[in-house]
Phi, psi and omega in degrees: 000083183236149178174179179209156177197170176221126176242167185261130173230194179198158176228150181277135172223105189072234178253014179246149174259125181257129182297144180225132174274122179261101183262126183238129177235126175246118185209189181288158178136182177296126181306127181196165177228100186248138174238121181237165180111035179059053175278154175271185185295324181297323179287322178298323179289347179299336181303316181287320179296319181294315179304310182295318183292320179299313181292320181292338181269005177089009177264171179255128177269118184297139176266052182234186177274118181249124177239124177248123179248126178259107185253143005285145185291337183278353180264128180285131180253143183223159170096160180272004181290354177275354179306310186295309180296327179294314180297316180295321178298319177296317182292322178290318182296330179266007176078011181274345173229153177275132180300333180296338181294328184242010179293135179070028181231146173256123186255138175208134179167154177258142182257142172269172179292339179269359178096359178283156183254128181252147176288157180237163178292148177085024183299326179294321177296319178296322180295320178292325176296317179295319178299315182294331179273355182074027182252163165278153176258123176249118185211188180293147179281081179226082186303331181292342179268353187262156177234131179292122181236126182296133178084008181236131173261125181247123182247143186243147174229135177268321180225160179299331181291344178297340180291349175292337178293150181295328180214136180282150183289146178272132181270140171260115181295135180290142177290137181295131178236121180211107183232045179282130179283128180265143178296150187252145177295342179298334182285348182264112180283142178064215177056042181297322180295318180294321179294321178297317180297318180291328176294317177296317179300316180293327181290325185240009181057049180261152176279152183226137171240121179252124180242133180180169182290165179300140177080012180277349176109015183296314181292319177302317180295313183296320183293342179265358180299319179300336182290346179250004177272147176292154179293159178293138173281180187300316181292317179295321178298320178294320177298312182293321179293325179296318179294318177299319182295315180295326179281356179081020179254159182288121181273011185299321181297314180295319180293333177277000177096000182282133177289138178294146172226110181248136181225078181289154178288155184289353176272006183302142179278172179298314180293325180291328183274312185254352180106158180147209183092187179220107359287160181301134177233153180294143178262190183297326181293327178282325176293339176269008182305130182068015179221218187241133170250113183255120179247099177278155185052054187309310181291347181283343175293148178297137182305322179295326179289318180295318181294339178290347178285345188296318180295309181295328178295329180275313189259343181079016178204163178241133178245115177261123184260127177232171181297330182264013175130182180260146176235127182253135176241133174292143182205063178259095188232167174257120182271125174235123183237149177229139184215147167279154181285345183199173181304317180280339175097357188242018177293128182084358181282138184281342186250335180245134180281137178279137181257006183270150173278163179301314177300324179294319179295315180299314181297322181293314182289338179273357182294330183288318179097140182298316181302321177287319178298327180294340182265359178261122191280323187242123179240119183230152175256125182255109180272152171291140182262155181299152181303326182299320180286327178298316180288343179263025182295154180107355182246009181277184178296133183274165178296326179297318178294315180293323182293327178298318177294324178294314180297320179298316179296318182293320179295319180293319179295321178296317179295319181295318181292320179296322182290322184266000182054051182292124179262007177082007180278168178295321179297321179293324178295314180297320179294322181292335181283334177053049181292137172287165180300320181292317180292325178294317179296320177299316183293319178298318181291319181295317180291329178289320178295322181278358180055046182279145179284168179300320178296316181297323179299314183286324180289325175295324177295323177296319177297318178299321178294324176295318179298322177292324178295326179294335176263002183054043180266131181291334183233150177277127182257178180297322178299319177295319179295320181296317178295318179295318178296323178298325178281332180283317183275100183298154172297119182287141182275352176073036179285000000 
């Protein structure tokens, strides 16, 4: 019982699936089952799963020397998704299956000891790889895990024995269903200034830092931000769903158009927040791609973890460097952070006395670091509201009203950029503001008095342009500049 064959598989690298040729040779020699081609531990363990699954499915496992080569050999392969192509390759090489059954197909799936096929993480990435290669995708029969992709045929197998059929069944991808009710801004009493800041942030994708005592409503405000964001378009939904799929999370929300909202705990590690590990996996900043990343208890995060946010905030992606190369993850998100003013939380509060010393307050506020603070556009203080207003909740501005302003501003900004052929450069931003000589002189003097950095000057100008877009104003006026400066220059604590 000797033979050889090659079937098509794939391995995940970042958020992409890279094609891999699974070459199987069954020949003379000392009986063994060898897998070569830089496999990880999960692939090496496939030998036992394949043996058990082949026998449980009624096939014969050859007592010969089996060598499986995963090509190209210089590429590191990971994951249990190679179980299915390895098992099928062995069966084809020994003549127990017809090669025509799997010709022109990319196989991915994990095998159980009883021979059933389980889905693996990153199924959407494998599907896109199969489409680009002009192959059918053969995977576990789990329609809830599949996404309909134009030009791709997806075939399902429940057990390894299903390959005895002349043709595998075609799967119909389930339509994405996501009907989660989002909290409404109407439930937040008062806080008109904070709502205005979040509306501006949603209109222009600006970062926000909210500082205030415990129980002032910072988390409530942040959790309602997705309710005023426009839904994901088709391309954005596919990007967000691809990241969720690779991370092993359900992509139904992204496919349904819902913006991601991620809120990691302040004990998150560097790899957990920005991505990494072995093999590299997307972190929270990538899972928040095209959505909101909310960091509560902002100063409680480790300083090294916070400083790692600087690259994705600037470039919109994370690059993880490993010995075998770089892996890039998209990370274009809106940062919303919440912080207490001091360790006890009541520094500057009119009703509660602060128990912290001045050095403790200074050390606490300095944990975030100036470079990261410089990249956050809107800084607001969230005060506790009187009990009468708390009990009168439900009568504030609703998310629908705020969302209308956000959509209007985005539509006007899109029209303005298309008309002016805006390339996103600083020169284009200054030209888009159309500042008068008097307003330009005012802004220069204000930024000089505040000792603002070059980055802060341009980012504040971007906020002013967003405020003007909300009014559908062709030029940025002094009033727009003043509002943007007011959000940039935080209320000083008077230390």
